[in-house]
C-alpha positions as CSV (number, residue, x, y, z in Angstrom):
1,M,-65.3,-13.5,-16.0
2,A,-68.2,-15.1,-14.2
3,G,-68.8,-17.4,-17.2
4,D,-65.2,-18.6,-17.2
5,F,-65.4,-19.4,-13.5
6,A,-68.6,-21.3,-14.0
7,R,-67.0,-23.3,-16.8
8,V,-64.0,-24.3,-14.7
9,T,-66.3,-25.1,-11.8
10,K,-68.4,-27.3,-14.0
11,R,-65.2,-29.1,-15.2
12,F,-64.5,-30.0,-11.6
13,A,-68.1,-30.9,-10.7
14,H,-67.5,-34.6,-10.9
15,V,-63.9,-34.5,-9.9
16,W,-64.5,-36.0,-6.5
17,E,-66.7,-38.9,-7.7
18,G,-64.9,-42.1,-6.8
19,V,-62.0,-40.3,-5.1
20,T,-61.2,-41.9,-1.8
21,W,-59.8,-40.0,1.1
22,H,-56.7,-42.2,0.9
23,A,-56.0,-41.1,-2.7
24,L,-56.6,-37.4,-1.7
25,A,-54.4,-37.6,1.4
26,I,-51.6,-39.1,-0.7
27,N,-52.0,-36.4,-3.3
28,V,-51.8,-33.7,-0.7
29,L,-48.8,-35.3,1.0
30,L,-46.9,-35.6,-2.3
31,R,-47.6,-31.9,-3.1
32,L,-46.4,-30.9,0.4
33,L,-43.2,-33.0,0.0
34,I,-42.5,-31.4,-3.4
35,L,-43.0,-27.9,-1.8
36,A,-40.7,-28.8,1.2
37,F,-38.0,-30.2,-1.1
38,T,-38.2,-27.1,-3.3
39,I,-37.8,-24.8,-0.3
40,D,-34.9,-26.9,0.9
41,A,-33.1,-26.7,-2.4
42,L,-33.7,-22.9,-2.6
43,I,-32.6,-22.1,1.0
44,N,-29.6,-24.5,1.0
45,A,-28.5,-24.0,-2.6
46,G,-24.8,-23.9,-1.6
47,D,-25.0,-27.2,0.4
48,D,-23.1,-30.2,-1.0
49,R,-26.4,-32.0,-1.6
50,F,-27.4,-29.4,-4.2
51,A,-24.0,-28.0,-5.4
52,G,-23.6,-27.6,-9.1
53,K,-27.0,-29.1,-9.9
54,A,-29.2,-25.9,-10.1
55,L,-32.0,-27.8,-8.3
56,G,-33.7,-24.7,-6.8
57,P,-34.9,-23.3,-10.2
58,R,-35.6,-26.8,-11.5
59,N,-37.7,-27.7,-8.4
60,V,-39.6,-24.4,-8.7
61,G,-40.5,-25.3,-12.3
62,I,-41.7,-28.7,-11.2
63,L,-43.7,-27.2,-8.3
64,L,-45.4,-24.5,-10.3
65,G,-45.5,-26.3,-13.7
66,L,-45.3,-30.1,-14.0
67,S,-46.9,-31.0,-10.7
68,M,-49.9,-28.9,-11.7
69,L,-50.4,-30.7,-15.0
70,F,-53.4,-32.8,-14.0
71,P,-55.3,-30.0,-12.2
72,L,-54.6,-27.6,-15.1
73,L,-55.7,-30.0,-17.8
74,Q,-58.9,-30.5,-15.8
75,A,-59.5,-26.8,-15.3
76,V,-58.7,-25.7,-18.8
77,R,-59.9,-28.6,-21.0
78,G,-62.1,-30.7,-18.7
79,Q,-59.8,-33.6,-19.6
80,W,-61.5,-36.3,-17.6
81,K,-65.1,-37.2,-16.6
82,R,-63.7,-38.4,-13.3
83,Y,-60.4,-37.0,-12.0
84,P,-57.7,-39.7,-12.2
85,M,-56.3,-39.1,-8.7
86,W,-54.2,-42.3,-8.5
87,F,-52.5,-41.5,-11.8
88,D,-51.9,-37.9,-10.6
89,N,-50.4,-39.5,-7.5
90,L,-48.2,-41.8,-9.5
91,F,-47.1,-38.8,-11.6
92,L,-46.3,-36.7,-8.5
93,S,-44.3,-39.6,-7.0
94,I,-41.8,-39.4,-9.9
95,F,-40.8,-35.8,-8.8
96,A,-41.1,-36.4,-5.0
97,L,-38.8,-39.5,-5.2
98,D,-36.1,-37.6,-7.2
99,M,-36.3,-34.6,-4.9
100,A,-36.1,-36.8,-1.8
101,G,-32.9,-38.3,-3.2
102,N,-31.3,-34.9,-3.3
103,S,-32.7,-33.4,0.0
104,L,-31.9,-36.6,2.0
105,N,-28.5,-36.7,0.3
106,L,-29.1,-40.2,-1.0
107,Y,-27.5,-39.5,-4.4
108,N,-24.2,-38.7,-2.7
109,T,-24.2,-41.2,0.1
110,V,-26.0,-44.4,-1.2
111,E,-24.2,-45.8,-4.2
112,W,-27.2,-47.6,-5.7
113,W,-29.8,-44.9,-5.0
114,D,-29.5,-43.5,-8.5
115,H,-31.0,-46.7,-9.9
116,V,-34.3,-46.2,-7.9
117,P,-35.5,-43.0,-9.6
118,H,-34.2,-44.2,-13.0
119,F,-36.2,-47.3,-12.6
120,H,-39.4,-45.8,-11.1
121,G,-39.6,-42.5,-13.2
122,P,-39.9,-43.9,-16.7
123,G,-42.0,-46.9,-15.6
124,A,-44.5,-44.7,-13.7
125,L,-44.7,-42.2,-16.5
126,A,-45.5,-44.9,-19.0
127,V,-48.4,-46.1,-16.8
128,V,-49.6,-42.5,-16.4
129,M,-49.6,-42.1,-20.1
130,M,-51.6,-45.3,-20.6
131,G,-54.0,-44.9,-17.7
132,A,-54.7,-41.2,-17.7
133,F,-54.2,-40.3,-21.4
134,G,-55.2,-43.6,-23.1
135,M,-51.9,-44.3,-24.9
136,R,-51.2,-47.8,-26.1
137,A,-48.5,-49.7,-24.2
138,I,-45.9,-49.7,-26.9
139,A,-46.3,-45.9,-27.6
140,A,-46.1,-45.1,-23.9
141,A,-43.1,-47.3,-23.4
142,G,-41.3,-45.9,-26.4
143,L,-42.0,-42.2,-25.6
144,T,-41.0,-42.5,-21.9
145,T,-37.8,-44.3,-22.9
146,I,-36.9,-41.5,-25.4
147,L,-37.8,-38.8,-22.9
148,H,-35.6,-40.4,-20.3
149,T,-32.4,-40.3,-22.4
150,A,-29.8,-37.9,-21.0
151,L,-26.1,-37.9,-20.8
152,V,-25.3,-37.1,-17.2
153,R,-21.9,-38.5,-16.0
154,G,-20.5,-40.0,-19.2
155,I,-21.5,-42.8,-21.5
156,A,-21.1,-45.7,-19.1
157,D,-23.4,-44.0,-16.5
158,T,-25.9,-43.1,-19.2
159,V,-26.0,-46.7,-20.5
160,N,-26.5,-47.9,-16.9
161,D,-29.3,-45.4,-16.3
162,E,-31.0,-46.3,-19.5
163,L,-30.9,-50.0,-18.6
164,F,-32.7,-49.3,-15.3
165,A,-35.1,-47.1,-17.1
166,L,-35.9,-49.7,-19.7
167,A,-36.3,-52.4,-17.0
168,G,-38.7,-50.1,-15.1
169,V,-40.7,-49.4,-18.3
170,I,-41.0,-53.0,-19.2
171,I,-42.0,-54.1,-15.7
172,Y,-44.5,-51.3,-15.0
173,V,-46.1,-51.6,-18.4
174,F,-46.3,-55.4,-18.1
175,L,-47.9,-55.2,-14.6
176,F,-50.3,-52.4,-15.6
177,T,-51.5,-54.1,-18.9
178,R,-51.7,-57.4,-17.1
179,S,-53.9,-56.0,-14.3
180,M,-56.1,-54.3,-16.9
181,Y,-56.4,-57.5,-18.9
182,L,-57.4,-59.5,-15.8
183,R,-59.9,-56.8,-14.8
184,R,-61.6,-57.0,-18.2
185,R,-61.6,-60.8,-18.2
186,T,-63.2,-61.0,-14.7
187,A,-66.9,-61.7,-15.3
188,P,-69.4,-60.1,-13.0
189,R,-70.8,-62.5,-10.4
190,K,-74.2,-63.9,-10.9
191,H,-76.5,-63.3,-8.0
192,T,-78.6,-66.3,-7.0
193,R,-81.5,-66.1,-4.6
194,G,-81.5,-68.4,-1.6
195,R,-84.0,-71.1,-1.5
């Protein structure tokens, strides 16, 4: 038992290297929002915002399962030498944005709101797969597009959702790969001594 605890502690030993307080604060805020939205969906399950969607159990699964993916991978496998806090934040933002849409009743009151999470979710997930898990851009884009496919309110709505998802994936992957390309191409500055 003590050996297991020591092993987990060692896996988190370098977790905080390079983590800024901004990234940590955003991580804590996103986790608190997910918790608050989950409680809201459980307490107000009969409300029009949540009616017929079974969001309470789904949100509990996200709260106790998916939102813990990064910490669990680090604890169990020692997945990263340095904890990818910003990628964890981006991953959490997918769930927080979707839950906010339900808790704030945006899905029912703002006609175009549905496009926002369909655009952000797959795009953000593709970047997470590339940045935190080292997937190639085409593999991450393809996998997230496949994972996103779901028939919700008929074929026309599904096609519309998929178009926004595809646009999100293309834009997020392009911006991420472009920023990585530029970062690699930037040569370190030469230091010259003053005369």
